[in-house]
C-alpha positions in Angstrom: 10.3 -20.5 3.1 7.7 -18.6 5.3 10.0 -15.5 5.5 10.6 -15.6 1.7 6.9 -15.6 1.0 6.1 -12.8 3.5 8.9 -10.6 2.5 9.0 -11.3 -1.2 5.4 -11.9 -2.4 3.5 -10.0 0.3 6.2 -7.4 0.7 6.1 -7.0 4.5 9.3 -5.8 6.0 9.8 -5.2 9.8 12.2 -2.4 10.6 12.6 -2.0 14.3 9.0 -0.9 15.2 7.7 -0.2 11.8 6.0 -2.5 9.2 6.5 -1.4 5.5 4.9 -2.8 2.4 6.2 -3.2 -1.1 4.1 -6.2 -2.4 4.7 -8.0 -5.6 1.2 -9.5 -6.1 0.3 -11.8 -8.9 -1.9 -10.0 -11.5 -5.1 -11.8 -10.5 -4.8 -11.0 -6.8 -7.0 -7.9 -6.0 -6.5 -8.2 -2.3 -5.3 -10.2 0.7 -5.8 -10.1 4.5 -3.5 -11.2 7.3 -3.2 -11.1 11.1 0.1 -9.8 12.2 1.3 -10.1 15.8 3.8 -7.6 17.2 4.8 -8.6 20.8 1.3 -9.1 22.4 -0.6 -6.8 20.0 -2.5 -8.1 16.9 -2.9 -6.1 13.7 -5.7 -7.2 11.3 -4.3 -6.0 8.0 -6.1 -5.8 4.6 -4.0 -5.1 1.5 -5.9 -4.0 -1.7 -4.8 -3.2 -5.2 -6.0 0.3 -5.9 -4.6 1.1 -9.4 -1.6 0.9 -11.7 0.7 3.4 -9.8 3.4 2.5 -7.4 2.1 4.6 -4.4 1.0 3.1 -1.1 -1.6 4.5 1.3 -1.9 3.1 4.8 -4.7 3.8 7.3 -4.3 2.4 10.9 -7.4 2.5 13.2 -8.9 5.1 10.8 -6.0 7.5 10.8 -3.9 7.8 7.5 -0.2 7.3 8.0 2.2 9.9 6.6 5.2 7.6 6.8 4.1 5.0 4.4 4.4 2.3 7.0 2.7 1.1 10.2 4.1 2.3 13.4 3.9 -0.8 15.6 2.9 -0.4 19.3 2.9 -3.1 22.0 -0.2 -2.0 23.7 -2.1 -5.4 23.8 -5.0 -3.8 22.0 -6.3 -5.0 18.6 -5.6 -2.7 15.7 -6.9 -2.7 12.1 -4.9 -1.5 9.1 -5.9 -0.9 5.5 -3.2 -0.8 2.8 -3.9 0.4 -0.7 -1.2 -0.4 -3.2 -0.9 0.9 -6.8 -2.1 4.4 -6.1 -0.8 7.1 -8.3 2.3 8.7 -6.7 1.6 12.3 -5.9 5.2 13.2 -6.5 5.2 12.0 -10.1 4.2 14.5 -12.8 0.7 14.2 -14.1 0.1 13.2 -17.8 -0.8 16.4 -19.6 -3.9 16.4 -21.8 -3.3 16.8 -25.4 -4.4 20.3 -26.7 -7.8 20.4 -28.4 -7.8 19.8 -32.1 -8.1 22.9 -34.2 -11.4 23.4 -36.1 -9.4 24.8 -39.0 -9.2 22.5 -42.1 -5.8 21.0 -42.9 -3.6 23.0 -45.3 
């Protein structure tokens, strides 16, 4: 049951030495925090809803992660991670603004 909640609802998935996120949060949840232990290293992780998109932004110890996941290290030092979900995906096309209405009267 614990694994079901962690993997399905919170969307955490451990893949060798990386922790990825694909949360499926209830609409009224704006954020959650958890403490994740990898070997003898603890990660204080805060996940926040940042919009309606499907992108993810991850910052670990103040450094943005390019891979979209947390690279876990077993250095016995405490780490902090901030995860923003729902960010606009930069690879998706932007919605074009409609052209301005003409000042000419209709025909």
